[in-house]
mmCIF file of the N, C-alpha and C atoms, coordinates in Angstrom:
data_MODEL
# 
_entry.id   MODEL 
# 
loop_
_atom_site.group_PDB 
_atom_site.id 
_atom_site.type_symbol 
_atom_site.label_atom_id 
_atom_site.label_alt_id 
_atom_site.label_comp_id 
_atom_site.label_asym_id 
_atom_site.label_entity_id 
_atom_site.label_seq_id 
_atom_site.pdbx_PDB_ins_code 
_atom_site.Cartn_x 
_atom_site.Cartn_y 
_atom_site.Cartn_z 
_atom_site.occupancy 
_atom_site.B_iso_or_equiv 
_atom_site.pdbx_formal_charge 
_atom_site.auth_seq_id 
_atom_site.auth_comp_id 
_atom_site.auth_asym_id 
_atom_site.auth_atom_id 
_atom_site.pdbx_PDB_model_num 
ATOM 1   N N  . MET A 1 1  ? 70.532  147.383 100.877 1.00 0.00 ? 1  MET A N  1 
ATOM 2   C CA . MET A 1 1  ? 71.549  146.468 100.474 1.00 0.00 ? 1  MET A CA 1 
ATOM 3   C C  . MET A 1 1  ? 72.504  146.003 101.476 1.00 0.00 ? 1  MET A C  1 
ATOM 4   N N  . TYR A 1 2  ? 72.830  145.037 101.359 1.00 0.00 ? 2  TYR A N  1 
ATOM 5   C CA . TYR A 1 2  ? 73.457  144.031 102.060 1.00 0.00 ? 2  TYR A CA 1 
ATOM 6   C C  . TYR A 1 2  ? 74.680  143.679 101.061 1.00 0.00 ? 2  TYR A C  1 
ATOM 7   N N  . ASN A 1 3  ? 76.194  143.829 102.099 1.00 0.00 ? 3  ASN A N  1 
ATOM 8   C CA . ASN A 1 3  ? 77.559  143.478 102.227 1.00 0.00 ? 3  ASN A CA 1 
ATOM 9   C C  . ASN A 1 3  ? 78.126  142.059 102.662 1.00 0.00 ? 3  ASN A C  1 
ATOM 10  N N  . LEU A 1 4  ? 78.508  141.523 102.386 1.00 0.00 ? 4  LEU A N  1 
ATOM 11  C CA . LEU A 1 4  ? 78.982  139.659 102.485 1.00 0.00 ? 4  LEU A CA 1 
ATOM 12  C C  . LEU A 1 4  ? 80.191  139.607 103.123 1.00 0.00 ? 4  LEU A C  1 
ATOM 13  N N  . TYR A 1 5  ? 80.932  140.035 103.536 1.00 0.00 ? 5  TYR A N  1 
ATOM 14  C CA . TYR A 1 5  ? 82.727  140.109 103.995 1.00 0.00 ? 5  TYR A CA 1 
ATOM 15  C C  . TYR A 1 5  ? 82.908  138.971 104.881 1.00 0.00 ? 5  TYR A C  1 
ATOM 16  N N  . ALA A 1 6  ? 84.646  138.971 104.107 1.00 0.00 ? 6  ALA A N  1 
ATOM 17  C CA . ALA A 1 6  ? 84.395  137.278 105.242 1.00 0.00 ? 6  ALA A CA 1 
ATOM 18  C C  . ALA A 1 6  ? 86.680  137.408 104.980 1.00 0.00 ? 6  ALA A C  1 
ATOM 19  N N  . LYS A 1 7  ? 87.046  136.605 105.953 1.00 0.00 ? 7  LYS A N  1 
ATOM 20  C CA . LYS A 1 7  ? 88.547  137.256 106.588 1.00 0.00 ? 7  LYS A CA 1 
ATOM 21  C C  . LYS A 1 7  ? 89.207  134.830 106.535 1.00 0.00 ? 7  LYS A C  1 
ATOM 22  N N  . LYS A 1 8  ? 89.924  135.048 104.994 1.00 0.00 ? 8  LYS A N  1 
ATOM 23  C CA . LYS A 1 8  ? 90.840  134.033 105.251 1.00 0.00 ? 8  LYS A CA 1 
ATOM 24  C C  . LYS A 1 8  ? 90.695  133.874 106.585 1.00 0.00 ? 8  LYS A C  1 
ATOM 25  N N  . ARG A 1 9  ? 92.247  132.217 106.477 1.00 0.00 ? 9  ARG A N  1 
ATOM 26  C CA . ARG A 1 9  ? 92.568  132.059 107.738 1.00 0.00 ? 9  ARG A CA 1 
ATOM 27  C C  . ARG A 1 9  ? 93.640  132.653 107.023 1.00 0.00 ? 9  ARG A C  1 
ATOM 28  N N  . GLU A 1 10 ? 94.317  132.147 106.653 1.00 0.00 ? 10 GLU A N  1 
ATOM 29  C CA . GLU A 1 10 ? 96.103  132.539 106.488 1.00 0.00 ? 10 GLU A CA 1 
ATOM 30  C C  . GLU A 1 10 ? 96.166  134.678 106.099 1.00 0.00 ? 10 GLU A C  1 
ATOM 31  N N  . LYS A 1 11 ? 95.066  134.776 106.304 1.00 0.00 ? 11 LYS A N  1 
ATOM 32  C CA . LYS A 1 11 ? 94.885  136.564 105.775 1.00 0.00 ? 11 LYS A CA 1 
ATOM 33  C C  . LYS A 1 11 ? 94.410  137.251 106.807 1.00 0.00 ? 11 LYS A C  1 
ATOM 34  N N  . PRO A 1 12 ? 95.390  138.681 106.701 1.00 0.00 ? 12 PRO A N  1 
ATOM 35  C CA . PRO A 1 12 ? 94.864  138.908 108.419 1.00 0.00 ? 12 PRO A CA 1 
ATOM 36  C C  . PRO A 1 12 ? 93.625  139.607 107.487 1.00 0.00 ? 12 PRO A C  1 
ATOM 37  N N  . SER A 1 13 ? 93.169  140.401 106.513 1.00 0.00 ? 13 SER A N  1 
ATOM 38  C CA . SER A 1 13 ? 92.437  141.467 106.540 1.00 0.00 ? 13 SER A CA 1 
ATOM 39  C C  . SER A 1 13 ? 90.659  140.390 105.869 1.00 0.00 ? 13 SER A C  1 
ATOM 40  N N  . PHE A 1 14 ? 89.880  141.087 105.498 1.00 0.00 ? 14 PHE A N  1 
ATOM 41  C CA . PHE A 1 14 ? 88.580  141.013 105.443 1.00 0.00 ? 14 PHE A CA 1 
ATOM 42  C C  . PHE A 1 14 ? 88.365  140.962 103.484 1.00 0.00 ? 14 PHE A C  1 
ATOM 43  N N  . GLU A 1 15 ? 87.533  140.039 103.063 1.00 0.00 ? 15 GLU A N  1 
ATOM 44  C CA . GLU A 1 15 ? 87.895  140.528 101.568 1.00 0.00 ? 15 GLU A CA 1 
ATOM 45  C C  . GLU A 1 15 ? 86.223  140.607 101.879 1.00 0.00 ? 15 GLU A C  1 
ATOM 46  N N  . TYR A 1 16 ? 85.699  141.148 100.412 1.00 0.00 ? 16 TYR A N  1 
ATOM 47  C CA . TYR A 1 16 ? 84.088  141.345 100.292 1.00 0.00 ? 16 TYR A CA 1 
ATOM 48  C C  . TYR A 1 16 ? 83.822  140.539 99.136  1.00 0.00 ? 16 TYR A C  1 
ATOM 49  N N  . ILE A 1 17 ? 82.976  139.426 100.048 1.00 0.00 ? 17 ILE A N  1 
ATOM 50  C CA . ILE A 1 17 ? 82.302  138.294 99.111  1.00 0.00 ? 17 ILE A CA 1 
ATOM 51  C C  . ILE A 1 17 ? 80.975  138.087 97.293  1.00 0.00 ? 17 ILE A C  1 
ATOM 52  N N  . THR A 1 18 ? 79.950  138.846 97.895  1.00 0.00 ? 18 THR A N  1 
ATOM 53  C CA . THR A 1 18 ? 78.877  139.030 98.251  1.00 0.00 ? 18 THR A CA 1 
ATOM 54  C C  . THR A 1 18 ? 77.479  141.121 98.075  1.00 0.00 ? 18 THR A C  1 
ATOM 55  N N  . THR A 1 19 ? 77.277  140.925 97.680  1.00 0.00 ? 19 THR A N  1 
ATOM 56  C CA . THR A 1 19 ? 75.739  141.675 97.801  1.00 0.00 ? 19 THR A CA 1 
ATOM 57  C C  . THR A 1 19 ? 74.972  140.980 97.618  1.00 0.00 ? 19 THR A C  1 
ATOM 58  N N  . PHE A 1 20 ? 73.554  141.722 98.925  1.00 0.00 ? 20 PHE A N  1 
ATOM 59  C CA . PHE A 1 20 ? 72.012  140.952 98.602  1.00 0.00 ? 20 PHE A CA 1 
ATOM 60  C C  . PHE A 1 20 ? 71.103  141.885 99.187  1.00 0.00 ? 20 PHE A C  1 
ATOM 61  N N  . TYR A 1 21 ? 70.522  142.313 98.603  1.00 0.00 ? 21 TYR A N  1 
ATOM 62  C CA . TYR A 1 21 ? 69.263  142.979 99.093  1.00 0.00 ? 21 TYR A CA 1 
ATOM 63  C C  . TYR A 1 21 ? 67.947  142.279 100.128 1.00 0.00 ? 21 TYR A C  1 
ATOM 64  N N  . ASN A 1 22 ? 67.621  141.123 100.548 1.00 0.00 ? 22 ASN A N  1 
ATOM 65  C CA . ASN A 1 22 ? 66.879  140.927 101.853 1.00 0.00 ? 22 ASN A CA 1 
ATOM 66  C C  . ASN A 1 22 ? 67.776  140.606 102.918 1.00 0.00 ? 22 ASN A C  1 
ATOM 67  N N  . ILE A 1 23 ? 67.898  140.733 103.752 1.00 0.00 ? 23 ILE A N  1 
ATOM 68  C CA . ILE A 1 23 ? 67.451  141.106 105.094 1.00 0.00 ? 23 ILE A CA 1 
ATOM 69  C C  . ILE A 1 23 ? 67.664  139.221 104.895 1.00 0.00 ? 23 ILE A C  1 
ATOM 70  N N  . GLU A 1 24 ? 66.734  138.940 105.555 1.00 0.00 ? 24 GLU A N  1 
ATOM 71  C CA . GLU A 1 24 ? 66.407  137.362 105.449 1.00 0.00 ? 24 GLU A CA 1 
ATOM 72  C C  . GLU A 1 24 ? 66.796  136.053 105.277 1.00 0.00 ? 24 GLU A C  1 
ATOM 73  N N  . GLN A 1 25 ? 68.304  136.596 104.339 1.00 0.00 ? 25 GLN A N  1 
ATOM 74  C CA . GLN A 1 25 ? 69.353  136.101 103.294 1.00 0.00 ? 25 GLN A CA 1 
ATOM 75  C C  . GLN A 1 25 ? 70.563  135.494 104.503 1.00 0.00 ? 25 GLN A C  1 
ATOM 76  N N  . LYS A 1 26 ? 71.516  137.021 105.309 1.00 0.00 ? 26 LYS A N  1 
ATOM 77  C CA . LYS A 1 26 ? 71.771  137.520 106.279 1.00 0.00 ? 26 LYS A CA 1 
ATOM 78  C C  . LYS A 1 26 ? 72.300  135.727 106.514 1.00 0.00 ? 26 LYS A C  1 
ATOM 79  N N  . TYR A 1 27 ? 72.101  134.906 106.425 1.00 0.00 ? 27 TYR A N  1 
ATOM 80  C CA . TYR A 1 27 ? 72.611  133.869 107.522 1.00 0.00 ? 27 TYR A CA 1 
ATOM 81  C C  . TYR A 1 27 ? 73.065  132.738 106.831 1.00 0.00 ? 27 TYR A C  1 
ATOM 82  N N  . SER A 1 28 ? 71.805  132.421 105.845 1.00 0.00 ? 28 SER A N  1 
ATOM 83  C CA . SER A 1 28 ? 72.132  131.354 104.488 1.00 0.00 ? 28 SER A CA 1 
ATOM 84  C C  . SER A 1 28 ? 74.073  131.995 103.797 1.00 0.00 ? 28 SER A C  1 
ATOM 85  N N  . MET A 1 29 ? 73.145  133.337 104.032 1.00 0.00 ? 29 MET A N  1 
ATOM 86  C CA . MET A 1 29 ? 74.776  133.853 102.521 1.00 0.00 ? 29 MET A CA 1 
ATOM 87  C C  . MET A 1 29 ? 75.760  133.919 103.881 1.00 0.00 ? 29 MET A C  1 
ATOM 88  N N  . VAL A 1 30 ? 75.840  133.857 104.929 1.00 0.00 ? 30 VAL A N  1 
ATOM 89  C CA . VAL A 1 30 ? 77.158  133.314 105.878 1.00 0.00 ? 30 VAL A CA 1 
ATOM 90  C C  . VAL A 1 30 ? 77.201  131.541 105.730 1.00 0.00 ? 30 VAL A C  1 
ATOM 91  N N  . ASP A 1 31 ? 75.959  130.303 105.938 1.00 0.00 ? 31 ASP A N  1 
ATOM 92  C CA . ASP A 1 31 ? 76.254  129.557 105.544 1.00 0.00 ? 31 ASP A CA 1 
ATOM 93  C C  . ASP A 1 31 ? 76.751  129.199 104.796 1.00 0.00 ? 31 ASP A C  1 
ATOM 94  N N  . SER A 1 32 ? 76.839  129.661 103.600 1.00 0.00 ? 32 SER A N  1 
ATOM 95  C CA . SER A 1 32 ? 76.869  129.369 102.079 1.00 0.00 ? 32 SER A CA 1 
ATOM 96  C C  . SER A 1 32 ? 78.997  129.077 102.485 1.00 0.00 ? 32 SER A C  1 
ATOM 97  N N  . LEU A 1 33 ? 78.637  129.868 103.016 1.00 0.00 ? 33 LEU A N  1 
ATOM 98  C CA . LEU A 1 33 ? 81.257  130.511 103.104 1.00 0.00 ? 33 LEU A CA 1 
ATOM 99  C C  . LEU A 1 33 ? 81.531  128.694 103.419 1.00 0.00 ? 33 LEU A C  1 
ATOM 100 N N  . ASP A 1 34 ? 82.868  129.138 103.032 1.00 0.00 ? 34 ASP A N  1 
ATOM 101 C CA . ASP A 1 34 ? 83.569  127.374 103.206 1.00 0.00 ? 34 ASP A CA 1 
ATOM 102 C C  . ASP A 1 34 ? 84.224  127.640 104.250 1.00 0.00 ? 34 ASP A C  1 
ATOM 103 N N  . GLU A 1 35 ? 83.374  127.148 105.796 1.00 0.00 ? 35 GLU A N  1 
ATOM 104 C CA . GLU A 1 35 ? 84.271  127.432 106.925 1.00 0.00 ? 35 GLU A CA 1 
ATOM 105 C C  . GLU A 1 35 ? 86.312  126.768 106.783 1.00 0.00 ? 35 GLU A C  1 
ATOM 106 N N  . SER A 1 36 ? 86.178  125.627 106.453 1.00 0.00 ? 36 SER A N  1 
ATOM 107 C CA . SER A 1 36 ? 87.648  125.136 106.867 1.00 0.00 ? 36 SER A CA 1 
ATOM 108 C C  . SER A 1 36 ? 88.761  126.607 105.365 1.00 0.00 ? 36 SER A C  1 
ATOM 109 N N  . ILE A 1 37 ? 87.865  127.152 105.151 1.00 0.00 ? 37 ILE A N  1 
ATOM 110 C CA . ILE A 1 37 ? 88.097  127.995 104.379 1.00 0.00 ? 37 ILE A CA 1 
ATOM 111 C C  . ILE A 1 37 ? 88.465  129.734 104.777 1.00 0.00 ? 37 ILE A C  1 
ATOM 112 N N  . TYR A 1 38 ? 86.960  130.263 105.266 1.00 0.00 ? 38 TYR A N  1 
ATOM 113 C CA . TYR A 1 38 ? 87.625  131.394 106.252 1.00 0.00 ? 38 TYR A CA 1 
ATOM 114 C C  . TYR A 1 38 ? 87.503  130.915 107.899 1.00 0.00 ? 38 TYR A C  1 
ATOM 115 N N  . GLN A 1 39 ? 87.883  132.359 108.789 1.00 0.00 ? 39 GLN A N  1 
ATOM 116 C CA . GLN A 1 39 ? 87.533  131.884 109.715 1.00 0.00 ? 39 GLN A CA 1 
ATOM 117 C C  . GLN A 1 39 ? 86.969  133.184 110.534 1.00 0.00 ? 39 GLN A C  1 
ATOM 118 N N  . GLU A 1 40 ? 86.296  133.386 109.884 1.00 0.00 ? 40 GLU A N  1 
ATOM 119 C CA . GLU A 1 40 ? 85.152  135.068 109.850 1.00 0.00 ? 40 GLU A CA 1 
ATOM 120 C C  . GLU A 1 40 ? 84.721  135.560 108.826 1.00 0.00 ? 40 GLU A C  1 
ATOM 121 N N  . ALA A 1 41 ? 82.903  136.122 109.181 1.00 0.00 ? 41 ALA A N  1 
ATOM 122 C CA . ALA A 1 41 ? 82.095  136.425 108.337 1.00 0.00 ? 41 ALA A CA 1 
ATOM 123 C C  . ALA A 1 41 ? 81.345  137.583 109.091 1.00 0.00 ? 41 ALA A C  1 
ATOM 124 N N  . ILE A 1 42 ? 81.086  138.754 108.109 1.00 0.00 ? 42 ILE A N  1 
ATOM 125 C CA . ILE A 1 42 ? 80.021  139.955 108.567 1.00 0.00 ? 42 ILE A CA 1 
ATOM 126 C C  . ILE A 1 42 ? 79.260  140.396 107.465 1.00 0.00 ? 42 ILE A C  1 
ATOM 127 N N  . VAL A 1 43 ? 78.077  140.798 108.041 1.00 0.00 ? 43 VAL A N  1 
ATOM 128 C CA . VAL A 1 43 ? 77.413  141.656 107.607 1.00 0.00 ? 43 VAL A CA 1 
ATOM 129 C C  . VAL A 1 43 ? 77.241  142.954 106.739 1.00 0.00 ? 43 VAL A C  1 
ATOM 130 N N  . VAL A 1 44 ? 76.826  144.119 106.887 1.00 0.00 ? 44 VAL A N  1 
ATOM 131 C CA . VAL A 1 44 ? 76.826  144.604 106.992 1.00 0.00 ? 44 VAL A CA 1 
ATOM 132 C C  . VAL A 1 44 ? 75.824  145.593 105.908 1.00 0.00 ? 44 VAL A C  1 
ATOM 133 N N  . SER A 1 45 ? 75.955  146.929 105.874 1.00 0.00 ? 45 SER A N  1 
ATOM 134 C CA . SER A 1 45 ? 73.942  147.940 105.369 1.00 0.00 ? 45 SER A CA 1 
ATOM 135 C C  . SER A 1 45 ? 75.073  148.933 105.621 1.00 0.00 ? 45 SER A C  1 
ATOM 136 N N  . LYS A 1 46 ? 74.664  149.911 105.513 1.00 0.00 ? 46 LYS A N  1 
ATOM 137 C CA . LYS A 1 46 ? 74.342  151.092 105.191 1.00 0.00 ? 46 LYS A CA 1 
ATOM 138 C C  . LYS A 1 46 ? 74.149  151.501 106.493 1.00 0.00 ? 46 LYS A C  1 
ATOM 139 N N  . GLU A 1 47 ? 73.089  150.922 108.049 1.00 0.00 ? 47 GLU A N  1 
ATOM 140 C CA . GLU A 1 47 ? 73.065  151.017 109.527 1.00 0.00 ? 47 GLU A CA 1 
ATOM 141 C C  . GLU A 1 47 ? 74.687  150.650 109.929 1.00 0.00 ? 47 GLU A C  1 
ATOM 142 N N  . GLY A 1 48 ? 75.176  149.516 109.380 1.00 0.00 ? 48 GLY A N  1 
ATOM 143 C CA . GLY A 1 48 ? 75.991  149.203 110.504 1.00 0.00 ? 48 GLY A CA 1 
ATOM 144 C C  . GLY A 1 48 ? 76.246  147.890 110.287 1.00 0.00 ? 48 GLY A C  1 
ATOM 145 N N  . CYS A 1 49 ? 77.269  147.590 111.123 1.00 0.00 ? 49 CYS A N  1 
ATOM 146 C CA . CYS A 1 49 ? 77.527  145.476 111.240 1.00 0.00 ? 49 CYS A CA 1 
ATOM 147 C C  . CYS A 1 49 ? 76.140  145.061 111.721 1.00 0.00 ? 49 CYS A C  1 
ATOM 148 N N  . GLU A 1 50 ? 75.571  144.053 110.745 1.00 0.00 ? 50 GLU A N  1 
ATOM 149 C CA . GLU A 1 50 ? 73.965  143.078 110.205 1.00 0.00 ? 50 GLU A CA 1 
ATOM 150 C C  . GLU A 1 50 ? 74.445  142.271 111.421 1.00 0.00 ? 50 GLU A C  1 
ATOM 151 N N  . LEU A 1 51 ? 76.016  141.686 111.014 1.00 0.00 ? 51 LEU A N  1 
ATOM 152 C CA . LEU A 1 51 ? 75.951  140.143 111.688 1.00 0.00 ? 51 LEU A CA 1 
ATOM 153 C C  . LEU A 1 51 ? 77.201  140.118 112.146 1.00 0.00 ? 51 LEU A C  1 
ATOM 154 N N  . TYR A 1 52 ? 77.956  138.976 112.335 1.00 0.00 ? 52 TYR A N  1 
ATOM 155 C CA . TYR A 1 52 ? 79.440  138.934 112.345 1.00 0.00 ? 52 TYR A CA 1 
ATOM 156 C C  . TYR A 1 52 ? 78.924  136.962 113.084 1.00 0.00 ? 52 TYR A C  1 
ATOM 157 N N  . VAL A 1 53 ? 80.075  136.941 112.593 1.00 0.00 ? 53 VAL A N  1 
ATOM 158 C CA . VAL A 1 53 ? 80.322  135.482 112.742 1.00 0.00 ? 53 VAL A CA 1 
ATOM 159 C C  . VAL A 1 53 ? 81.469  134.732 112.599 1.00 0.00 ? 53 VAL A C  1 
ATOM 160 N N  . GLU A 1 54 ? 82.809  134.154 113.990 1.00 0.00 ? 54 GLU A N  1 
ATOM 161 C CA . GLU A 1 54 ? 83.116  133.497 113.929 1.00 0.00 ? 54 GLU A CA 1 
ATOM 162 C C  . GLU A 1 54 ? 83.788  132.130 113.526 1.00 0.00 ? 54 GLU A C  1 
ATOM 163 N N  . PHE A 1 55 ? 84.414  131.720 112.887 1.00 0.00 ? 55 PHE A N  1 
ATOM 164 C CA . PHE A 1 55 ? 83.713  129.922 112.366 1.00 0.00 ? 55 PHE A CA 1 
ATOM 165 C C  . PHE A 1 55 ? 85.052  129.152 113.368 1.00 0.00 ? 55 PHE A C  1 
ATOM 166 N N  . GLN A 1 56 ? 85.282  128.556 114.397 1.00 0.00 ? 56 GLN A N  1 
ATOM 167 C CA . GLN A 1 56 ? 86.154  127.428 114.887 1.00 0.00 ? 56 GLN A CA 1 
ATOM 168 C C  . GLN A 1 56 ? 86.463  126.109 113.717 1.00 0.00 ? 56 GLN A C  1 
ATOM 169 N N  . LYS A 1 57 ? 87.656  126.174 114.293 1.00 0.00 ? 57 LYS A N  1 
ATOM 170 C CA . LYS A 1 57 ? 88.136  125.948 113.226 1.00 0.00 ? 57 LYS A CA 1 
ATOM 171 C C  . LYS A 1 57 ? 87.823  124.654 113.118 1.00 0.00 ? 57 LYS A C  1 
ATOM 172 N N  . PRO A 1 58 ? 88.461  123.782 111.962 1.00 0.00 ? 58 PRO A N  1 
ATOM 173 C CA . PRO A 1 58 ? 87.982  122.227 111.807 1.00 0.00 ? 58 PRO A CA 1 
ATOM 174 C C  . PRO A 1 58 ? 88.587  121.570 112.397 1.00 0.00 ? 58 PRO A C  1 
ATOM 175 N N  . LYS A 1 59 ? 88.420  120.666 113.533 1.00 0.00 ? 59 LYS A N  1 
ATOM 176 C CA . LYS A 1 59 ? 89.438  119.227 114.056 1.00 0.00 ? 59 LYS A CA 1 
ATOM 177 C C  . LYS A 1 59 ? 89.285  118.406 112.337 1.00 0.00 ? 59 LYS A C  1 
ATOM 178 N N  . VAL A 1 60 ? 91.174  118.043 112.495 1.00 0.00 ? 60 VAL A N  1 
ATOM 179 C CA . VAL A 1 60 ? 91.094  117.006 111.071 1.00 0.00 ? 60 VAL A CA 1 
ATOM 180 C C  . VAL A 1 60 ? 91.900  116.016 112.297 1.00 0.00 ? 60 VAL A C  1 
ATOM 181 N N  . ARG A 1 61 ? 91.945  114.592 111.736 1.00 0.00 ? 61 ARG A N  1 
ATOM 182 C CA . ARG A 1 61 ? 92.300  113.820 112.269 1.00 0.00 ? 61 ARG A CA 1 
ATOM 183 C C  . ARG A 1 61 ? 93.554  113.150 111.555 1.00 0.00 ? 61 ARG A C  1 
ATOM 184 N N  . LYS A 1 62 ? 94.235  112.471 112.265 1.00 0.00 ? 62 LYS A N  1 
ATOM 185 C CA . LYS A 1 62 ? 95.661  112.665 112.512 1.00 0.00 ? 62 LYS A CA 1 
ATOM 186 C C  . LYS A 1 62 ? 96.443  110.730 111.542 1.00 0.00 ? 62 LYS A C  1 
ATOM 187 N N  . LYS A 1 63 ? 95.996  110.363 110.055 1.00 0.00 ? 63 LYS A N  1 
ATOM 188 C CA . LYS A 1 63 ? 95.637  108.554 110.533 1.00 0.00 ? 63 LYS A CA 1 
ATOM 189 C C  . LYS A 1 63 ? 96.848  108.244 111.584 1.00 0.00 ? 63 LYS A C  1 
ATOM 190 N N  . VAL A 1 64 ? 96.668  107.558 112.827 1.00 0.00 ? 64 VAL A N  1 
ATOM 191 C CA . VAL A 1 64 ? 98.884  106.486 113.292 1.00 0.00 ? 64 VAL A CA 1 
ATOM 192 C C  . VAL A 1 64 ? 98.291  105.411 112.377 1.00 0.00 ? 64 VAL A C  1 
ATOM 193 N N  . MET A 1 65 ? 99.946  104.999 112.597 1.00 0.00 ? 65 MET A N  1 
ATOM 194 C CA . MET A 1 65 ? 99.734  104.568 111.680 1.00 0.00 ? 65 MET A CA 1 
ATOM 195 C C  . MET A 1 65 ? 101.291 103.021 112.922 1.00 0.00 ? 65 MET A C  1 
# 
């Protein structure tokens, strides 16, 4: 069993997202997160951390008039 946790950009702590059972899903589960909302993600099993990812902040272009 693997648990996915993620930290929102404006909150200081991780929150539980989902549980999955196949380790091969870890990358697709992290890829399903919205990078504009979350800044970090972690996949944890009973053995410990399986995957940690830090997302880059999306760049926003401002329209100059």
